[in-house]
C-alpha positions as a Markdown table, in Angstrom:
| # | Residue | x | y | z |
|---|---|---|---|---|
| 1 | Met | 11.8 | 20.3 | 4.8 |
| 2 | Gly | 8.5 | 19.6 | 3.3 |
| 3 | Arg | 4.9 | 19.6 | 4.5 |
| 4 | Thr | 2.1 | 17.3 | 5.4 |
| 5 | Tyr | -1.1 | 17.1 | 3.6 |
| 6 | Ile | -4.3 | 15.1 | 3.6 |
| 7 | Tyr | -5.4 | 13.8 | 0.3 |
| 8 | Leu | -9.1 | 13.3 | -0.1 |
| 9 | Leu | -11.5 | 13.5 | -3.1 |
| 10 | Asp | -8.7 | 15.0 | -5.2 |
| 11 | Thr | -7.9 | 17.8 | -2.9 |
| 12 | Phe | -4.8 | 18.3 | -0.7 |
| 13 | Arg | -5.2 | 20.0 | 2.6 |
| 14 | Glu | -2.1 | 21.1 | 4.6 |
| 15 | Leu | -1.8 | 19.8 | 8.2 |
| 16 | Gly | 0.7 | 21.4 | 10.6 |
| 17 | Ile | 2.7 | 18.1 | 11.2 |
| 18 | Ser | 6.3 | 17.5 | 10.8 |
| 19 | Phe | 7.7 | 14.4 | 9.2 |
| 20 | Glu | 9.1 | 13.5 | 12.7 |
| 21 | Glu | 5.7 | 14.1 | 14.3 |
| 22 | Leu | 4.0 | 12.1 | 11.7 |
| 23 | Ala | 6.3 | 9.1 | 11.9 |
| 24 | Asp | 6.0 | 9.4 | 15.7 |
| 25 | Lys | 2.2 | 9.3 | 15.6 |
| 26 | Phe | 2.2 | 6.3 | 13.3 |
| 27 | Glu | 4.6 | 4.3 | 15.2 |
| 28 | Lys | 3.2 | 5.2 | 18.9 |
| 29 | Asp | -0.4 | 6.2 | 18.6 |
| 30 | Arg | -2.0 | 4.8 | 15.4 |
| 31 | Ser | -5.5 | 5.3 | 16.8 |
| 32 | Gly | -4.8 | 8.8 | 17.5 |
| 33 | Leu | -3.8 | 9.4 | 13.9 |
| 34 | Glu | -7.0 | 7.8 | 12.8 |
| 35 | Glu | -9.0 | 10.1 | 15.0 |
| 36 | Leu | -7.2 | 12.9 | 13.6 |
| 37 | Ile | -8.2 | 11.7 | 10.1 |
| 38 | Arg | -11.6 | 11.1 | 11.1 |
| 39 | Ser | -12.0 | 14.7 | 12.4 |
| 40 | Leu | -10.6 | 16.0 | 9.2 |
| 41 | Val | -12.7 | 14.1 | 6.7 |
| 42 | Glu | -16.1 | 13.6 | 8.3 |
| 43 | Lys | -17.4 | 16.7 | 7.0 |
| 44 | Asp | -16.8 | 15.6 | 3.5 |
| 45 | Leu | -17.7 | 12.1 | 4.0 |
| 46 | Glu | -20.6 | 12.3 | 6.2 |
| 47 | Arg | -21.0 | 9.7 | 8.7 |
| 48 | Ile | -17.9 | 7.6 | 8.9 |
| 49 | Lys | -18.4 | 3.7 | 9.5 |
| 50 | Asn | -14.9 | 2.4 | 9.5 |
| 51 | Ile | -11.2 | 3.5 | 8.9 |
| 52 | Glu | -8.6 | 0.9 | 8.0 |
| 53 | Leu | -5.0 | 1.2 | 7.7 |
| 54 | Tyr | -4.2 | 0.2 | 3.9 |
| 55 | Ser | -0.6 | 1.0 | 3.4 |
| 56 | Ser | 2.4 | 3.0 | 4.4 |
| 57 | Tyr | 5.6 | 4.3 | 3.0 |
| 58 | Phe | 8.3 | 6.1 | 4.8 |
| 59 | Asn | 11.7 | 7.4 | 3.2 |
| 60 | Pro | 13.8 | 9.2 | 5.9 |
| 61 | Glu | 16.3 | 10.2 | 3.4 |
| 62 | Ser | 13.7 | 12.1 | 1.2 |
| 63 | Leu | 11.6 | 13.0 | 4.2 |
| 64 | Thr | 8.7 | 11.6 | 2.3 |
| 65 | Ala | 5.8 | 9.4 | 4.0 |
| 66 | Val | 2.6 | 8.3 | 2.6 |
| 67 | Ile | 0.0 | 6.6 | 4.8 |
| 68 | Glu | -3.2 | 5.4 | 3.1 |
| 69 | Tyr | -6.3 | 4.7 | 4.9 |
| 70 | Met | -9.6 | 3.1 | 3.3 |
| 71 | Val | -12.5 | 5.0 | 4.7 |
| 72 | Glu | -16.0 | 3.6 | 4.6 |
| 73 | Ser | -18.6 | 6.1 | 5.0 |
| 74 | Asp | -22.4 | 6.8 | 3.9 |
| 75 | Ile | -21.0 | 8.0 | 0.4 |
| 76 | Gly | -19.0 | 4.8 | -0.1 |
| 77 | Arg | -15.4 | 3.5 | 0.4 |
| 78 | Val | -12.6 | 6.2 | -0.4 |
| 79 | Ser | -9.1 | 6.3 | -0.1 |
| 80 | Val | -7.6 | 8.8 | 2.2 |
| 81 | Lys | -3.9 | 9.7 | 2.1 |
| 82 | Val | -1.5 | 11.5 | 4.5 |
| 83 | Ile | 1.3 | 12.7 | 2.5 |
| 84 | His | 4.6 | 14.4 | 3.8 |
| 85 | Ala | 6.8 | 15.7 | 1.0 |
| 86 | Asp | 8.3 | 18.8 | -0.5 |
| 87 | Ser | 5.2 | 18.7 | -2.8 |
| 88 | Pro | 2.3 | 16.3 | -2.4 |
| 89 | Ala | 2.4 | 15.5 | -6.2 |
| 90 | Arg | 6.0 | 14.5 | -5.8 |
| 91 | Gly | 5.3 | 12.4 | -2.6 |
| 92 | Leu | 2.5 | 10.5 | -4.5 |
| 93 | Gln | 5.2 | 10.0 | -7.6 |
| 94 | Glu | 7.6 | 8.6 | -5.0 |
| 95 | Tyr | 5.1 | 6.5 | -3.2 |
| 96 | Tyr | 3.9 | 4.9 | -6.7 |
| 97 | Lys | 7.5 | 4.2 | -7.6 |
| 98 | Ala | 8.2 | 2.6 | -4.3 |
| 99 | Glu | 5.1 | 0.3 | -5.1 |
| 100 | Asp | 6.7 | -0.9 | -8.1 |
| 101 | Arg | 9.8 | -1.6 | -6.2 |
| 102 | Asn | 7.9 | -3.5 | -3.3 |
| 103 | Lys | 8.9 | -0.7 | -0.8 |
| 104 | Val | 5.3 | -0.2 | 0.4 |
| 105 | Lys | 4.0 | -1.9 | 3.4 |
| 106 | Tyr | 0.4 | -3.2 | 3.1 |
| 107 | Tyr | -1.9 | -4.3 | 6.3 |
């Protein structure tokens, strides 16, 4: 089944989004997903200057997804990941293995 998390500054925070909702938002309303990211990380990063989609990985068989954004803010440029998996650590492991197999899409 899994859960969706945002990963920022070595911290995981759970979001109430299913795999299907995340995939749907990513496919149909990327700007809405970026605004969700902005609202969730703005407190930690102060003023956000820019959010860029960096990479994405979806595996419907394992119900794992990782969407990575590069966020430029007053404190610098940081990576923010949205992860859906049984556990966020396993989701990241699958993502990095998929990178090695060229299964991650870069933008």
